[in-house]
N, C-alpha and C positions, 0 to 999 in steps of 0.2 A: 412098048411105045413110049417114047420119051415124052414126059409131060413138061411143058415150058411154064415156068413160074411167072405169073403176071406181076409186074411191079407197078404200083400206082404212085404217081407223083402229084402232090398237092401244091397248087400255086397260091402263094401268099398274096393277099391284097396289098397293094401299095400303101405305105403309111401316109396318113394325112399330114400335110404341112400346117404347122401352127404358126399363125402370124400374130405377133404382139405389137399392138399399136399404142404408142404413148400419147396420151391426151394432155396437152399443155393448156391449162386454164390461165387466161390472162385477166386479172381483175381490172375493171375499168376505173380509172381515177377521174372523179368529177371535180372540176375546178370552178369554184364560185367566186365571182368578182363582185365585191360589194363596194358601192360608191358611197363614201362617207362625205356629206356636205361639210364644207368649211364652216366653222362657228360664225354665226351672224355677228357682224360688227355692231357693237352697242352704240345706240344713237346718243348724241350729246343733247343737252337740254334744248339748245336752239333748233337742232334738227327735229327733235320730237315735236316742238311747238309748230314748226313750219309744216311738217307732214300732216299734223292734226288740222291745222288751219286750211290746208289745201284739200282736206277730205270733204266731199260733198255730204256725206252722212252726218257729220257734225253740224253743219249749217242747217240741214233739214231738221235735225233734232232740236236745235236752238229755236228755229222758227216754230216748231210744234209746241215747245215749252212756253214761248211767248204767247201764242194763241190760247193755249190751254189755261194759263194763269189769268189772262185777260178775261176769258169767259167765266172762270171760277169767281174772280173778284166781282164781276158784273152780277152773277147769280146771287152771291152773298149780299151785295148792296141792295139789289132789287127785291130779294126775298127777305130782307130785314134779318138776315142771319138765321132763319128758321131751319132746323136740321133736315126736315123732309125735303125742302127745296134744294139744299146743298147735296143731299143724297142723290137725287135723280140728276141734278146738274153734273155732279162728278162722274156718275155712271156714263152719261153721254160724252163727257170730255175724255174719259179713258178709252171708250170705243172709238172716238174720233182721232186721237193722237197717240194712243198707247203703243201701237205697233211701230211708231216712228221714234219716239223718245223715251218710252216707258211711263209717260204721263206722271211725272213727279209733281209738277205744278205747286211745289212747296219747298222752300229752302231747307226746312228741317228734314224732310224726306231725302233730299239730295245729299245732305251732309251725312245722314244715317247710311245711305247707300255707299258713299265714299268711305266712311269709317269701316265698313264691313267688306271693302274691296270689290264692290259690284261695279263701280265706275272709276275712271281715272280722275286725277286732280284737275286736269285742264278742262275736261268736260264738266266737272262739278262747278268750277268757277263760272264757266259760260252759262250753265243752267241757272245758277243763283242770280247772275246779272240780269238775264232776260226775264226771270220770274218777277223780280222787283220792277223791272221796266214794264212788263205787261200789266201788273197791278196798278202802277202809277198811271198808265195810259187809260185803263178802265175808269179810274177815278175822274180824270180830266174829261173823258168822253161823256160820262154820265152827268158830270157837273154842267157841261155845256148844254146837254140835252134838257136838263131841268131848268137851266137859266132861260131857255126860250119858252118855257111853259107859261100859260096864262095864270096870272096871280088872282086869287079870290077877291071878289069885290067886298066892300064894307058890309053889305047885307049878308053875304055868304060867311064872312068872318063872324058876324053876330050869331049865326047859327052853329058856330063851332068849327067851320071849315078853315084849315090852315094852309099856308103855302107849302108846296112840295119841297121836301128837303132830302138830302142823302142820309141813309142810315150810317151811323158812326158809333164807334165804341165809347163806352163811358170813360170819362177822364179818370185814370187811375190815381191821379194826384189827390182826388177827393176821398179816397179810401184809406185814410190815415190809419195805420196799424192793422189793416186787413189785406195788405198786398200779398201776403203769403198764401191766402186762400186762392187767389187768382193764379199765383205762381204754381201751386200744386195742381190746380185744374189744368193748366197748360202742359205741364210735364206729363201728367197722367193721360190726358186726352191725346197728345201727340205720340206717346208711347203706344197706345192702342192703335192709332192710325198707322204708325210705323210697322207694327206687327202685321197689320192687315195688308199693307203694301208688300212686305217681304213674302207673305204667304201667297199673294196674288201672282208673284213672279213664277210660281210653280204650277199655276193653273194651266189646264190643257187647252183652253180656248179663250178667246177675247171676252166673251160674255161673262164667263165665270170670273175672270180677272176683274172685269169692270164692277161686278156686283160685290166682289170681295173688298175692293177699295171703297166702293160707295157705302156698303154696310159698316165698314170700319170707321169711316168718318161720321156716319150717322150715330153709331154708338158712342164715339169719342165726344161728339158735340152734345149728345144727350147728357152724358156724365158731366161734361164741362159746364153746360148751361145750368145743370142742377146745383153744382158746387158754387159757381159764381153767383147764382141767384140768391144765395143767402146773404151776400154782401152787395147786391145790386150792381154787379160788374158784368163784363162781357167776356165770353169765351170765344177765342178765334182759332187757336191751334194752327196758325199759318203766319209766319213772319212777313211774307209778302202781302197777303190780304190785310194784315194789320196796318200796312201802309195805306191801303185804300180806305180803311175805316178810321183813319186819322188817329190811330191809337198811340202813336209815338209822341204826341204833344204833352204827355204826362211826365216828361223828364226821365231821369235815370231809371226809376222803377219800371217805367213802360218798356224800356229796352231790355231790362233784366227779365221781365215777365214774358212779354210777347216775342222777344228775340231769343235770349239765352235759355229760358225755360222750355220753349218749343224745341230748340235744337237738342237739349239734353234728353227730352222725351223721345224725339225721333231716333237718336242713337240707341237709347235703351230698348226701344221697340224692335229694332233690327237685331241687336245683340241677343235679346231674349229668344227671338225666333230662331236664330242660328244655333243658340245653345240647345234648344229643344230638338232641332233637326239634326244636330251633331256635326254639321260642317257648313262652310260658307259656299255660296255660289259666286264664283269669281267671273267677272265679265270684262 
């Protein structure tokens, strides 16, 4: 019997196709367009003055300085220059006009602020003008008020009552050889006040600033009154208020003491404060 050999045939599985995909990454390019403003055209002197004079904030500040100095001069005259009256008077003035003008109410403080670049020269000139104007108006208003007061009778005068008169500074011309005492008192007192005002500009609220300035002038006047008391003179530490107290009738020494001395002290106070703080506050 013939045997038929069986043959087995294996079928191979079809080969898998390999697909190669090329991934092309395209980096996105971001283009930033920056607009650079053209440099501002520098104002001429005339344009600077014109723009400043047209600014409502400047006129409001000038009005505030006039009112503040008027009130301060009136407080000093009515309170006979007593430091405690000036303290609370100045605190009220700073609260009243401090947010509008900074409540300098003192040419020495204004010049100190200008010297340390806190205010511009045009504003400084305006402040000084209205400060002297406010002090002069205070003098004339109080003079007119006292002029209408009833004069004491002969009987009242016999009991020692005198006619009402405005408080005024001692004539410095009578202090022959002792003018330097008053000059030193004015420089030292205004330096203390200038330091206090410079520190008040960093106060966080108006009340703190007001008491910083008020206590500054209180300490300054206490020291000034003590020094000038030895020579029977008057400590004012404010060139504008000195006008109200008729202090400039003493000739050249009066201007040197109550004008130049106070200005030097004010600048020193601001400079010392900025030196201790390490940098100026530019406004």
